[in-house]
VOMAR-679118 format. One line per field, with one value per residue: x negated, y negated, z of N, C-alpha, C in turn; residue number from 1; residue in one letter. Coordinates in steps of 0.001 Angstrom, whole numbers, plus 500000, padded with zeros to 6 digits. Layout:
N
nxx	X,...
nyy	Y,...
nzz	Z,...
caxx	X,...
cayy	Y,...
cazz	Z,...
cxx	X,...
cyy	Y,...
czz	Z,...
num	NUM,...
residu	A,...
//
This chain:
315
nxx	695389,696115,697263,699180,698777,700164,699834,701304,700938,700991,700146,699458,699889,698295,697249,696705,695444,694491,692103,691971,689955,689574,688656,688675,690576,691814,692894,695052,696213,698446,700154,702053,705484,707177,709853,713491,713858,714202,712561,710218,710460,711068,708186,706713,707494,707079,704358,703500,704472,702698,700281,700475,700431,699405,698374,698524,700601,700871,702386,703628,702614,703627,702653,703208,702988,704939,707238,708060,710514,710359,710970,709485,710667,712254,711822,711886,711443,709756,707607,706243,708074,711460,712657,714866,715827,715294,716056,713564,712262,714309,715157,713213,712383,714913,714112,711807,710044,708728,707638,708243,706804,706756,704900,703215,701144,698597,698308,698021,695651,693720,694193,692687,690120,689790,689762,688138,686133,684564,685312,685030,683819,684762,687620,689113,690197,690543,691668,691387,692507,691445,692497,694737,696447,696692,696250,696886,695970,695953,694372,694631,693452,692958,695603,697824,698944,701945,704803,707682,709894,708568,707361,705067,701539,701230,698898,697982,700042,699442,699629,697676,697362,699287,701912,700849,699574,702164,703362,704372,705977,707855,707000,704632,701150,699854,697282,696861,697096,694648,692438,692193,692133,693623,693503,690881,690287,691807,690151,687858,688561,689226,686579,685511,686832,685668,683265,679403,678358,680135,680000,678873,680879,683059,682491,682596,685371,686224,685130,686485,689135,690384,689730,689186,689286,687244,685524,684719,683764,681545,679829,679583,678072,675855,674684,675434,676073,678245,680399,679654,679776,682467,683386,682401,683887,686424,685594,685000,687451,688665,687262,688007,690644,690345,689262,691418,692975,691402,691749,694120,694092,691654,689598,687181,685974,685709,687126,686782,688275,689518,689381,687626,685937,683668,681669,680225,677506,677409,680018,680837,678786,679683,682116,681427,680096,682258,684048,682656,682467,685271,685920,687681,686589,683832,680494,681085,682765,682827,681265,682781,682165,681274,682090,682030,684613,684576,685604,686940,688681,689745,691028,693606,695151,694126,694488,697304,697947,696763,698158,700820,700183,699712,702157,704030,702833,703616,706177
nyy	595465,592576,589033,586243,582818,579711,576258,573523,570142,566687,565497,567312,571109,573784,576913,580703,584015,586222,588173,590832,590280,587510,586329,584585,585348,584722,581598,578497,575293,572718,569600,568084,567989,565200,564536,565835,568156,570679,571214,571911,574153,575706,575480,576755,579395,580089,579995,581852,584005,583970,584237,586880,588802,591522,592419,594300,593288,592183,590353,586918,583894,580304,577269,573984,570531,569877,570516,573610,576384,579191,581689,581225,580500,578251,574826,572378,569641,567560,565254,564201,565226,565516,567105,568521,570479,572768,575711,577041,579737,581342,580223,580789,583609,584818,584646,585992,589095,589913,589771,586557,584110,581125,578426,575854,573586,572970,574670,576894,576355,576008,578877,579999,579351,580464,583123,583367,581499,578727,579365,582346,583278,583235,583636,581563,578735,575470,573139,570319,568439,565951,563857,562067,561573,563170,566410,569649,572771,575750,578308,581034,583364,584812,584614,582935,579640,578665,578008,577408,576772,576940,574411,573776,572447,570057,568187,565745,564084,563644,561472,558683,556175,554249,552587,551823,551442,551661,554806,556880,558859,557924,557457,555600,554829,557192,559853,559993,557526,556493,558062,559069,559342,557277,555209,554974,553452,551008,550226,549595,547876,545455,545130,544114,541643,540545,539992,539781,543047,543857,542899,543999,545860,543933,542687,544661,545189,542736,543152,545444,544922,546379,548287,551749,555356,556747,554851,553764,556279,556635,554412,555168,557372,556413,555126,552602,549846,548648,550539,552877,552160,551907,554878,555819,554726,555605,558467,558424,557986,560480,562147,561702,562308,565007,565703,565689,567515,569827,570259,571309,573228,574609,575519,577566,576427,573516,572604,570785,569618,568427,565472,563345,564513,565543,563771,564956,565285,562517,562062,563985,563577,561235,562061,564199,562764,560939,563088,564229,561779,561777,564044,565975,567091,566987,568610,570735,572078,574416,573512,573274,574318,572173,571571,571364,572418,575124,576218,574163,572692,575171,576408,576122,577659,580247,580681,580687,582876,585080,584953,585684,588087,589531,589088,590494,593161,593638,593540
nzz	663202,662613,663205,662432,662471,662951,662934,663617,662663,663250,660666,659066,658483,659467,658855,659174,658622,661308,662729,665505,666801,666814,664509,661616,658568,656127,654953,655207,654036,654401,653366,656195,655889,654991,655501,656082,658969,658141,656112,657175,658306,656075,654587,656407,656499,653993,654019,655914,654314,652316,653549,654527,652498,651107,653280,656415,659017,662350,663997,663891,665073,665851,666484,668088,669030,671950,673970,674933,675482,677994,677004,674532,672362,671636,670892,673114,673236,670676,670105,667720,665664,664872,666724,668594,671189,669318,667564,666930,666764,665824,663454,661846,662220,661009,658489,657976,657900,660675,663864,665749,667492,669359,670256,672523,671137,672222,674176,672615,671553,674031,674887,672696,673102,675433,675118,672978,672892,674491,677228,677296,679256,681757,684414,685114,683672,682825,679997,678162,675598,673855,672109,669608,671745,674984,675747,677144,678441,680894,681913,684455,686451,684094,682820,680948,682020,681975,683586,685329,683382,680905,680281,681252,682140,680922,681041,680247,681439,683993,686503,687001,687963,689684,688592,686453,682849,680487,679142,676362,677350,678907,681734,683879,683872,683129,682476,679780,678886,679343,678829,676274,672633,671789,673826,673986,671552,672360,674503,673138,671379,673577,674298,672008,671720,673966,673358,673533,674598,673160,670403,668059,667460,667232,664861,663099,663035,661983,659564,658315,659153,661138,663977,664010,664718,663361,662957,665378,666401,664777,665587,668291,667926,666839,668964,669784,672143,673068,672249,673380,675950,676101,675733,678101,680001,679562,679993,682717,683771,683033,684413,687093,687105,686581,689082,690668,689247,690122,692948,692923,690801,690955,688774,687219,685174,683087,679852,677164,674234,671175,668760,670211,671834,670367,670954,672653,675312,675913,676596,678675,680666,682168,682798,684665,686590,687424,688299,690644,692417,692854,694207,696239,699541,698831,698328,699675,698107,695545,692219,689049,685624,683004,679712,675878,673646,671714,669136,667649,665287,664512,666724,667295,665224,665724,668344,668395,666969,668270,670702,669691,668943,671224,672711,670810,671246,673669,674009
caxx	696245,696013,698407,699289,698551,700475,699621,702011,700427,701577,700023,699294,700373,697168,697798,695559,695433,693486,691914,692332,688621,689610,688094,689901,690298,692302,693571,695662,696719,699522,700508,703480,706595,707725,711416,714136,712872,714433,711271,709104,710523,710359,707057,706162,707943,706466,702822,703518,704534,701161,699054,700857,700575,698275,697814,699308,700330,701667,703042,703061,702810,703845,702271,703369,703086,705946,707877,708713,710905,709452,711081,708593,711703,712979,711220,712947,711273,708494,707143,706036,708629,712721,713188,715495,716331,715280,715699,712548,712207,715373,715485,711937,712850,715773,713599,710504,710217,707811,708144,707798,706775,706548,704017,702581,699658,697412,698406,697371,694088,693384,694055,691627,688780,689520,689494,686957,685124,683867,686030,685337,683073,685611,688956,689850,689844,691411,691187,691873,692369,691459,692805,695368,696982,695991,696957,696238,695986,695722,694546,694459,693149,693296,696974,698409,700186,703375,705339,708932,710777,707799,706848,704170,700332,701230,698068,698212,700954,699128,699739,696058,697304,700508,702762,699848,700063,703420,703261,705352,706715,708498,706371,703565,699782,699492,696020,696814,697023,693526,691793,692782,691646,694195,692990,689291,690332,692045,689071,686953,689247,688984,685080,685186,687459,685144,681829,678603,678056,681129,679807,679083,682578,683804,681848,683036,686793,686497,684868,687730,690567,690704,688857,689854,688629,686219,684684,684360,683031,680153,679170,679139,677012,674410,674213,676177,676292,679824,681085,679150,680558,684208,683535,682091,684983,687112,684931,685193,689194,689010,686665,689140,691834,689682,688743,692805,693397,690218,692370,695274,694123,690177,689046,685628,685522,686822,686934,687268,688574,689966,688376,686742,684800,682515,680638,679248,677281,677946,681277,680760,678153,680671,683119,680955,679762,683444,684749,682066,682942,686450,686349,687863,685343,682337,679519,681413,683582,682016,681520,682859,681166,682117,681794,682846,685065,683434,686432,687022,689942,690372,691525,695142,695543,693629,695356,698656,697816,696251,699245,702054,699879,699981,703689,704497,702588,704010,707620
cayy	594470,591093,588101,585148,581469,578408,575060,572425,569088,565345,565218,568744,572295,574800,578672,581430,585513,586190,589530,590866,589813,586150,586175,583772,586463,584048,580259,577893,574015,571897,568344,568015,567188,563815,564353,566356,569197,571835,571343,572073,575594,576433,575426,577709,580684,580213,580223,583298,584940,583944,585023,588433,589335,592406,592807,594725,592030,592474,588991,585572,582509,579213,576100,572754,569877,569449,571445,575017,577318,580165,582547,581098,580516,577015,573732,571564,568159,567578,563913,563980,565902,565334,568572,568351,571926,573368,577080,577170,581054,582131,579777,581503,584982,585004,584706,586795,590295,590319,589201,585444,583461,579525,577737,574546,573494,572560,576003,578166,575891,576535,580405,580557,578711,581424,584685,583788,580491,578360,579926,583743,584373,583052,584157,580502,577516,574086,572846,568819,568183,564580,563459,560675,561738,564153,567752,570392,574136,576320,579811,581347,584935,585583,584569,581497,579282,577973,577086,578016,576477,577056,573243,573463,572045,568804,567555,564336,563132,563602,559963,558170,554769,553889,551682,551465,551355,552600,555897,557249,560008,557067,557167,554455,555192,558628,559952,559717,555998,555731,559050,559594,558361,555668,554467,554546,552277,549820,549678,549178,546237,544890,544866,543106,540466,539839,539375,540391,544315,544206,541938,545091,546091,542653,542410,545770,544988,541913,543429,546341,544664,546835,549607,553125,556313,557008,553744,553801,557572,556320,553520,555968,558374,555422,554641,551165,549926,548843,551815,553740,551700,552212,556030,556094,554258,556881,559593,558009,558193,561706,562880,561129,563366,566545,566043,566117,568946,570887,570261,572292,574636,575310,576311,577551,575696,572662,572589,569366,569522,567384,564577,562469,565443,565488,562912,565874,564889,561109,562039,564691,562927,560233,562977,564785,561745,560484,564026,564158,560908,561849,565637,566355,568172,567273,569236,571947,572876,574823,572711,573955,573726,570866,572028,570883,573252,575728,576705,572891,572894,576708,576938,576356,579104,581303,581101,580960,584315,586044,585030,586181,589542,590071,589133,591566,594322,593766,594098
cazz	664144,662208,663037,661560,663258,662241,663927,662708,663010,662753,658994,658269,658680,659010,658854,659085,658972,662049,663213,666896,667369,666764,663047,660529,657358,655111,655859,654260,654659,653558,654165,656753,655018,656092,655119,657278,659722,657544,654956,657759,658510,654569,654587,657384,656232,652723,654363,656364,653369,651540,654572,654940,651162,650758,654675,657613,659956,663556,664351,663529,666058,665429,667615,667685,670034,672368,675323,674300,676477,678585,676122,673361,671048,671294,670872,673917,672594,670019,670030,666368,664539,665316,667157,670303,671447,668169,668168,665761,666621,665273,662260,661069,662276,659840,657022,658020,658657,661846,665511,665607,668846,669389,671650,672461,670562,673369,675017,672019,671490,675077,674922,671867,673755,676736,674590,671929,672702,675496,678208,677644,680460,683246,684710,685569,682838,682260,678908,678039,674451,673636,670543,669785,672964,676044,675780,678532,678798,682010,682250,685809,686562,682693,682298,680442,682799,681275,684340,685388,682139,679782,679763,682189,681918,680279,681889,679706,681980,685338,686891,687686,688307,690189,687911,685315,681613,679778,678465,675655,677905,680023,682990,683726,684647,682753,682037,678452,678566,679942,678519,675037,671604,671622,674655,673636,670755,672895,675358,672146,670773,674428,674420,670648,672037,674889,672843,674467,673943,671897,669241,666688,667450,666508,663233,662100,663035,661207,658090,657940,659274,662237,664625,663878,665448,662794,662996,666786,666357,664140,666458,669447,667422,666551,670175,670177,673629,673517,672029,674314,677266,676092,676019,679541,680874,679187,680625,684350,684051,682896,685542,688147,686718,686692,690455,691425,689043,690670,694024,692630,690011,691391,687752,687186,683932,682364,678639,676515,672904,670278,668037,671030,672385,669305,671550,673450,676700,675915,677115,679499,681551,682955,683377,685737,687560,688263,689093,691738,692976,693580,694512,697831,700049,697994,699017,700257,696809,694176,690888,688167,684576,682019,678484,675010,673201,670469,668304,667062,664206,664183,667790,667109,664564,666364,669636,668230,666175,669496,671738,669047,668727,672615,673148,670280,671568,675091,674124
cxx	696029,697247,698212,699391,699073,700402,700152,701521,701134,701313,699526,699446,699231,697654,696465,695950,694213,693324,692031,690841,688766,688981,689027,689757,690669,693074,694327,696255,697558,699699,701848,704435,707198,709408,712138,713589,713038,713039,710350,709189,710422,709300,706173,706260,707348,704922,702580,703772,703129,700285,699271,700608,699359,697798,698938,699182,701255,702790,702765,703438,702834,703668,702465,703274,704453,706240,708528,709269,709933,709726,710151,709498,712194,712030,712272,712986,709936,708356,706976,706979,710437,713351,713644,716435,716384,715249,714939,712272,713111,715364,714022,712302,713788,715355,712321,710679,709063,707952,707220,707720,706484,705679,703392,701301,698547,697038,697464,695850,693240,692897,692914,690346,688808,689203,688148,685666,684557,684194,685915,684518,683744,686685,689929,689754,690683,690780,692118,691677,692361,691302,693672,695966,696035,696580,696509,696672,695432,695626,693651,694481,693668,694689,697109,699039,701286,704313,706832,709858,709757,707059,705827,702444,700221,700119,697947,698959,700779,698837,698209,696517,698750,700946,701560,700520,701263,703075,704487,706342,707947,708087,705330,702190,699401,698193,695751,696569,695568,692465,691791,691979,692077,693573,691287,689369,690901,690890,687855,687140,688968,687495,684506,685830,686636,683712,680788,678155,678777,681028,679635,680395,683393,683505,682537,684479,687279,686201,685993,689087,691073,689692,689805,688899,687257,685166,683866,683542,681449,679197,678697,677952,675615,674016,674487,676423,677663,680478,680538,679742,681942,684315,683098,682892,686000,686650,685235,686594,689354,688325,687432,690141,691244,689402,690217,693053,692473,691070,693428,694988,692468,689766,687623,685107,686179,686146,687479,686995,689137,688983,687394,685746,683675,681301,679878,678876,677467,679294,681329,679909,678881,681945,682532,680674,681019,684100,683825,682176,684469,686993,686715,686868,684328,681374,679804,682590,682703,682257,681593,682047,682204,681292,682876,683324,684334,684290,686957,688722,690656,691281,692882,695591,695210,694241,696561,698791,697590,697522,700620,701642,700256,701247,704282,704194,703080,705482,708275
cyy	592900,590562,587166,583981,580501,577270,573754,570937,567724,565267,566456,569916,573429,576306,579725,582893,585584,587716,589576,590425,588101,585531,585778,584725,585441,582674,579711,576349,573173,570677,568476,567282,566151,563682,565162,567585,570422,572320,571970,573898,576172,576460,576403,579034,581073,580230,581446,584137,585212,584668,586580,589378,590571,592913,593528,593828,592193,591283,587733,584555,581325,578278,574916,571677,569526,570361,572504,575902,578311,581420,582389,581160,579205,575903,572478,570125,568020,565790,563413,564373,565679,566563,568262,569573,572769,574787,577739,578761,581802,581479,580427,582777,585716,585234,585613,588033,590972,589609,587957,584879,581986,579315,576568,574570,573428,574278,577021,577599,576606,578192,580832,580353,579992,582609,584675,582529,580147,579160,581660,584365,584156,583296,582736,579354,576451,573687,571177,568657,566405,563915,562169,560419,562532,565360,568497,572033,574768,577877,580102,582803,585442,585596,583070,580986,578322,577343,577784,577976,576634,575595,572736,573075,571055,567999,566005,563367,563295,562042,559571,556745,554242,552476,551011,551363,552111,553389,556114,558127,559195,556771,555917,555180,556605,558432,559703,558302,555446,556933,559628,558537,557245,554799,553846,553395,551009,549259,549212,547836,545149,544363,543875,542086,539645,539245,540285,541876,544626,543441,542883,545207,545048,542561,543509,545782,543778,542273,544546,546294,545299,547878,550828,554124,556626,556119,553623,555001,557296,555523,554445,556936,557547,554751,553150,551042,549651,549722,552743,553535,552029,553868,556426,555556,554997,557948,559560,558301,559830,562508,562776,562105,564756,566663,566332,567357,570165,571233,571348,573365,575316,575974,576471,576748,574642,572278,571377,569684,568487,566309,563786,563164,565748,564663,563805,565237,563354,560992,563080,564156,562178,561063,563817,563811,561459,561585,564290,563060,561159,562998,565356,567167,568139,567676,570499,572558,573245,574136,573487,573482,573114,571244,571406,572403,573727,575861,575514,573025,573869,577160,577089,577528,580219,581638,581485,582349,585211,586255,585688,587778,590225,589955,590229,593042,594810,594048,595130
czz	663842,662735,662656,662505,662577,663361,663159,663540,662648,661062,658388,658649,658266,659310,658619,659268,659863,662771,664799,667642,667110,665184,662013,659015,655998,655769,654705,654904,653865,654470,654833,656289,655922,656042,656449,657743,659045,656672,655737,658013,656855,654382,655216,656935,654829,653218,655133,655402,652502,652269,654515,653756,651284,652173,655538,658696,661210,663779,663700,664968,665503,666707,667067,668806,670210,673603,674493,675613,676883,677704,674844,672350,670847,671959,671645,673090,672034,669752,668721,665007,665345,665652,668570,670252,669948,668051,666809,665641,665739,663796,661166,661016,661292,658393,656765,658615,659357,663050,665284,667032,668520,670746,671449,671922,671297,674151,674032,671616,672895,675342,674136,672396,674784,676283,673656,671809,674074,676863,678353,678618,681897,683265,684572,684554,682713,681073,678532,676658,674054,672291,670651,671362,674229,676179,676866,678177,680102,681953,683687,685857,685174,682055,682070,681198,681962,682165,684314,683903,681054,679280,680662,681444,680823,681135,681438,680548,683494,685564,687539,688281,688526,689509,687106,683949,681164,679250,677500,676411,678977,681364,682890,684544,684123,682277,680475,678060,678821,679479,677269,673988,671269,672805,674377,672466,671396,673743,674184,671559,672145,674752,672912,671112,673001,674244,673538,673829,672906,670495,668127,666255,666451,665192,662537,662109,662100,659581,657637,658267,660596,662699,664468,664550,664692,662953,664637,666938,665960,665203,667757,669068,667136,668035,670632,671328,673802,673101,672917,675684,677246,676294,677378,680122,680935,680091,682139,684636,684031,684030,686893,688013,686990,688351,690988,690623,689673,692300,694212,691994,690206,689928,687792,685931,683289,680863,677781,674852,672369,669643,668845,671542,671529,669874,672352,675010,677062,676838,678468,680758,682603,683748,684774,686861,688537,689149,690356,692942,693635,694123,695941,698561,699297,698944,699529,699243,695978,693118,690062,686843,683712,680775,677227,674589,671913,669226,667023,666257,664293,665523,667889,666759,665147,667481,669250,667603,667315,670454,671317,669000,670063,672925,672278,670513,673059,675083,672975
num	1,2,3,4,5,6,7,8,9,10,11,12,13,14,15,16,17,18,19,20,21,22,23,24,25,26,27,28,29,30,31,32,33,34,35,36,37,38,39,40,41,42,43,44,45,46,47,48,49,50,51,52,53,54,55,56,57,58,59,60,61,62,63,64,65,66,67,68,69,70,71,72,73,74,75,76,77,78,79,80,81,82,83,84,85,86,87,88,89,90,91,92,93,94,95,96,97,98,99,100,101,102,103,104,105,106,107,108,109,110,111,112,113,114,115,116,117,118,119,120,121,122,123,124,125,126,127,128,129,130,131,132,133,134,135,136,137,138,139,140,141,142,143,144,145,146,147,148,149,150,151,152,153,154,155,156,157,158,159,160,161,162,163,164,165,166,167,168,169,170,171,172,173,174,175,176,177,178,179,180,181,182,183,184,185,186,187,188,189,190,191,192,193,194,195,196,197,198,199,200,201,202,203,204,205,206,207,208,209,210,211,212,213,214,215,216,217,218,219,220,221,222,223,224,225,226,227,228,229,230,231,232,233,234,235,236,237,238,239,240,241,242,243,244,245,246,247,248,249,250,251,252,253,254,255,256,257,258,259,260,261,262,263,264,265,266,267,268,269,270,271,272,273,274,275,276,277,278,279,280,281,282,283,284,285,286,287,288,289,290,291,292,293,294,295,296,297,298,299,300,301,302,303,304,305,306,307,308,309,310,311,312,313,314,315
residu	M,H,A,I,G,I,D,I,G,G,T,K,I,A,G,A,L,V,S,E,T,G,E,I,I,A,E,D,R,Q,P,T,P,A,G,E,R,G,Q,I,V,D,L,V,V,A,M,I,D,R,L,A,T,G,H,E,V,T,A,A,G,V,A,A,A,G,F,V,D,A,A,Q,S,T,V,Y,Y,A,P,N,I,S,W,R,N,E,P,L,Q,R,L,I,S,E,R,V,S,M,P,I,T,I,D,N,D,A,N,A,A,G,W,A,E,Y,R,F,G,A,G,R,A,V,T,D,M,T,M,L,T,I,G,T,G,V,G,G,A,I,V,T,Q,G,H,L,F,R,G,G,F,G,A,G,A,E,L,G,H,L,R,V,V,P,D,G,L,A,C,G,C,G,A,R,G,C,I,E,Q,Y,G,S,G,R,A,L,L,R,M,A,N,A,L,A,D,A,G,G,I,G,L,A,L,A,E,A,R,A,A,N,G,E,L,N,G,T,I,V,G,E,F,I,A,A,G,D,P,G,A,V,H,A,L,Q,E,L,G,R,W,L,G,Q,A,C,A,S,L,S,A,V,L,D,P,Q,L,F,V,F,G,G,G,V,A,V,A,G,D,L,L,L,D,P,I,R,E,A,Y,L,Q,H,L,P,A,R,G,Y,H,P,E,P,G,F,V,I,A,E,L,E,N,D,A,G,V,V,G,A,A,D,L,A,R,I,H,A,T,A,H
//
């Protein structure tokens, strides 16, 4: 019962042949084509063919950032690729001889964590992926929440600041503007401008021309007070958002993935603290767990494969 998972990112496309227990048997990675969108379909079809060669494969799932319809066939909108109402499932199905499903990349990663990673001991889990932006996935009573139109769980666009910073989605004050990797860089640059605990960040920026995620991550790991302060501010915003999410979703567990999550407890501690400060009916509401995702870069392909397998066996 092997399945194939494909995860289309802004810079690379990852693919894997995955067993029904979540084990990766074979994998492939290619740069994301920068040209017209048909090249992405060509690359995905070729990757599926390569991974399937010599194996019995039940289905293939393709995950990408963007809004996907409830039928798991059409990408309404993708921020990093020029897809608008793209019939991606049909375009791939016309060229491969197995069932194809399309999914949001954060949904795929969250499902992988629920099935095979940090969330496998619970029934209700909320995952936030803290990368360039903020993605989300919700599992409730063992089912992935998609919403009525398929575009639910866009947790990065929960509004935390009325008339706050402008977001790429067109709204203002979304948690993505305060709790993402991009937000962390903005906070680190502000500290560098102010001097004081940001002095080392300012020196690194002068030496490198700019601050990037790798530099700030290294400073956090080294315990630099400015970088850690920026991370703590980020964590406080995420904790506040989680308190609001708890009031609606009541998860047993919050899971944090993405590049910023490698900070571990340095990120989780301020999240927990702010969560408790903002939790409605604190002291009377059971407290969820807060953990770091376990599957890291494999979550997207593993989740996409497992969701495709489940979809194919149910239809």
